[in-house]
Structure formats: structure tokens, C-alpha cells
C-alpha positions as YAML, in Angstrom:
chain: A
units: angstrom
residues:
- id: 1
  name: MET
  ca: [105.84, 198.90, 132.64]
- id: 2
  name: ILE
  ca: [106.08, 201.05, 135.78]
- id: 3
  name: VAL
  ca: [109.47, 201.63, 137.41]
- id: 4
  name: GLY
  ca: [109.52, 202.99, 140.94]
- id: 5
  name: VAL
  ca: [112.68, 204.49, 142.44]
- id: 6
  name: LEU
  ca: [112.97, 205.04, 146.18]
- id: 7
  name: THR
  ca: [115.90, 207.15, 147.32]
- id: 8
  name: LEU
  ca: [116.75, 206.90, 151.02]
- id: 9
  name: ASP
  ca: [119.21, 209.17, 152.80]
- id: 10
  name: LEU
  ca: [120.20, 207.31, 155.96]
- id: 11
  name: PHE
  ca: [122.03, 208.64, 159.01]
- id: 12
  name: PHE
  ca: [123.85, 206.29, 161.40]
- id: 13
  name: PRO
  ca: [124.21, 208.13, 164.74]
- id: 14
  name: TYR
  ca: [125.90, 205.22, 166.52]
- id: 15
  name: ALA
  ca: [128.37, 204.23, 163.78]
- id: 16
  name: HIS
  ca: [131.97, 204.92, 164.73]
- id: 17
  name: SER
  ca: [133.61, 203.65, 161.54]
- id: 18
  name: LEU
  ca: [132.90, 202.60, 157.97]
- id: 19
  name: LYS
  ca: [132.92, 199.04, 159.23]
- id: 20
  name: ASP
  ca: [129.98, 199.79, 161.56]
- id: 21
  name: LYS
  ca: [128.02, 201.46, 158.76]
- id: 22
  name: ARG
  ca: [128.70, 198.64, 156.30]
- id: 23
  name: ARG
  ca: [127.64, 196.00, 158.82]
- id: 24
  name: ILE
  ca: [124.27, 197.71, 159.29]
- id: 25
  name: LEU
  ca: [123.80, 198.35, 155.57]
- id: 26
  name: HIS
  ca: [124.78, 194.82, 154.55]
- id: 27
  name: GLY
  ca: [122.09, 193.29, 156.78]
- id: 28
  name: PHE
  ca: [119.43, 195.75, 155.64]
- id: 29
  name: LYS
  ca: [120.28, 195.36, 151.94]
- id: 30
  name: ASP
  ca: [120.26, 191.55, 152.07]
- id: 31
  name: ARG
  ca: [116.98, 191.44, 153.99]
- id: 32
  name: VAL
  ca: [115.24, 193.88, 151.61]
- id: 33
  name: ARG
  ca: [116.50, 192.16, 148.45]
- id: 34
  name: LYS
  ca: [115.31, 188.74, 149.62]
- id: 35
  name: ARG
  ca: [112.01, 189.89, 151.07]
- id: 36
  name: TYR
  ca: [110.84, 192.23, 148.28]
- id: 37
  name: ASN
  ca: [112.87, 191.25, 145.19]
- id: 38
  name: VAL
  ca: [114.13, 194.78, 144.50]
- id: 39
  name: ALA
  ca: [117.39, 196.16, 143.14]
- id: 40
  name: LEU
  ca: [119.29, 198.14, 145.76]
- id: 41
  name: ALA
  ca: [122.61, 200.00, 145.78]
- id: 42
  name: GLU
  ca: [124.50, 202.54, 147.85]
- id: 43
  name: VAL
  ca: [124.75, 205.42, 145.39]
- id: 44
  name: ASP
  ca: [126.51, 208.12, 147.43]
- id: 45
  name: TYR
  ca: [128.44, 208.81, 150.65]
- id: 46
  name: GLN
  ca: [130.40, 205.55, 150.43]
- id: 47
  name: ASP
  ca: [133.31, 207.21, 152.26]
- id: 48
  name: LYS
  ca: [131.19, 208.78, 155.03]
- id: 49
  name: TRP
  ca: [130.80, 206.59, 158.10]
- id: 50
  name: GLN
  ca: [127.56, 208.11, 159.37]
- id: 51
  name: ARG
  ca: [125.69, 208.56, 156.11]
- id: 52
  name: ALA
  ca: [124.46, 206.52, 153.13]
- id: 53
  name: LEU
  ca: [122.31, 207.29, 150.11]
- id: 54
  name: LEU
  ca: [120.48, 204.20, 148.86]
- id: 55
  name: GLY
  ca: [118.68, 203.74, 145.57]
- id: 56
  name: ILE
  ca: [115.97, 201.06, 145.56]
- id: 57
  name: VAL
  ca: [114.18, 200.08, 142.35]
- id: 58
  name: SER
  ca: [111.06, 197.99, 141.78]
- id: 59
  name: LEU
  ca: [109.18, 197.40, 138.54]
- id: 60
  name: ASN
  ca: [105.90, 195.85, 137.56]
- id: 61
  name: SER
  ca: [103.09, 196.28, 135.05]
- id: 62
  name: GLN
  ca: [100.85, 197.69, 137.81]
- id: 63
  name: GLN
  ca: [101.72, 200.88, 139.67]
- id: 64
  name: THR
  ca: [99.84, 199.78, 142.80]
- id: 65
  name: ILE
  ca: [102.16, 196.81, 143.23]
- id: 66
  name: VAL
  ca: [105.25, 199.00, 142.82]
- id: 67
  name: GLU
  ca: [103.85, 201.47, 145.36]
- id: 68
  name: GLU
  ca: [103.12, 198.65, 147.80]
- id: 69
  name: VAL
  ca: [106.61, 197.13, 147.50]
- id: 70
  name: LEU
  ca: [108.37, 200.48, 147.95]
- id: 71
  name: GLY
  ca: [106.08, 201.27, 150.88]
- id: 72
  name: HIS
  ca: [107.13, 198.04, 152.58]
- id: 73
  name: VAL
  ca: [110.81, 198.83, 151.98]
- id: 74
  name: LEU
  ca: [110.32, 202.29, 153.47]
- id: 75
  name: ALA
  ca: [108.56, 200.80, 156.51]
- id: 76
  name: ASP
  ca: [111.48, 198.40, 157.03]
- id: 77
  name: ALA
  ca: [113.91, 201.33, 156.82]
- id: 78
  name: ARG
  ca: [111.90, 203.23, 159.43]
- id: 79
  name: ASN
  ca: [112.16, 200.23, 161.75]
- id: 80
  name: LEU
  ca: [115.96, 200.13, 161.63]
- id: 81
  name: GLN
  ca: [117.24, 200.47, 165.18]
- id: 82
  name: GLU
  ca: [120.71, 201.72, 164.20]
- id: 83
  name: ALA
  ca: [119.78, 204.21, 161.48]
- id: 84
  name: GLU
  ca: [117.50, 207.19, 160.94]
- id: 85
  name: ILE
  ca: [115.94, 208.35, 157.69]
- id: 86
  name: ALA
  ca: [117.28, 211.83, 156.92]
- id: 87
  name: GLY
  ca: [115.45, 212.08, 153.59]
- id: 88
  name: GLN
  ca: [113.34, 210.09, 151.17]
- id: 89
  name: GLU
  ca: [111.93, 210.44, 147.67]
- id: 90
  name: ILE
  ca: [109.83, 208.17, 145.48]
- id: 91
  name: ARG
  ca: [109.64, 208.64, 141.72]
- id: 92
  name: TYR
  ca: [107.80, 206.68, 139.06]
- id: 93
  name: VAL
  ca: [108.88, 206.31, 135.45]
...
């Protein structure tokens, strides 16, 4: 079994409160979970209103499928209008 972990450090330049950040994150998280069947959580910066660190996990018996799913999630994150990717890392276990 291959487990892929994508860590995304997101920056929200137009967020003016935690409420703004959570609104953006909630939509992104719901969309990604439904579309790609991954586990996703905000793992750091919960109290910062312009930053979020997300952990996204996918698993499968084939590494190519895990790579493809995480690649699609990363592409969706790049297309976010209200957030920028400040950092990213993909690891396989």
C-alpha cells in the first residue's frame, strides 16, 4: 500500500479575518474531499488569518494513482483565486 502526503502552505492575501480564511478553506476542503476522495485537515496556523497549513492524504496499491490524485489536488490549489501556495511538499510512505 502506498500512502501519499501532500503538505500545502497557503497564504490568503485578501483575508481580513479568520472568518474570511475559514470560508475559503471550507469550500476548498469540501470540493477536494468530494472530487478526489482524500483525507484533508488544517494542521497548523489555525489562529492566523492569512495562513493555513493543510495536510492531504491519499492511498492506493499503485503509486501512479496516488501521484495522479495528489497532482490534481495541487492543480486545484493553484487555481484558487483567493489563495496563493507559499510552499508544498509531497512524500510517499
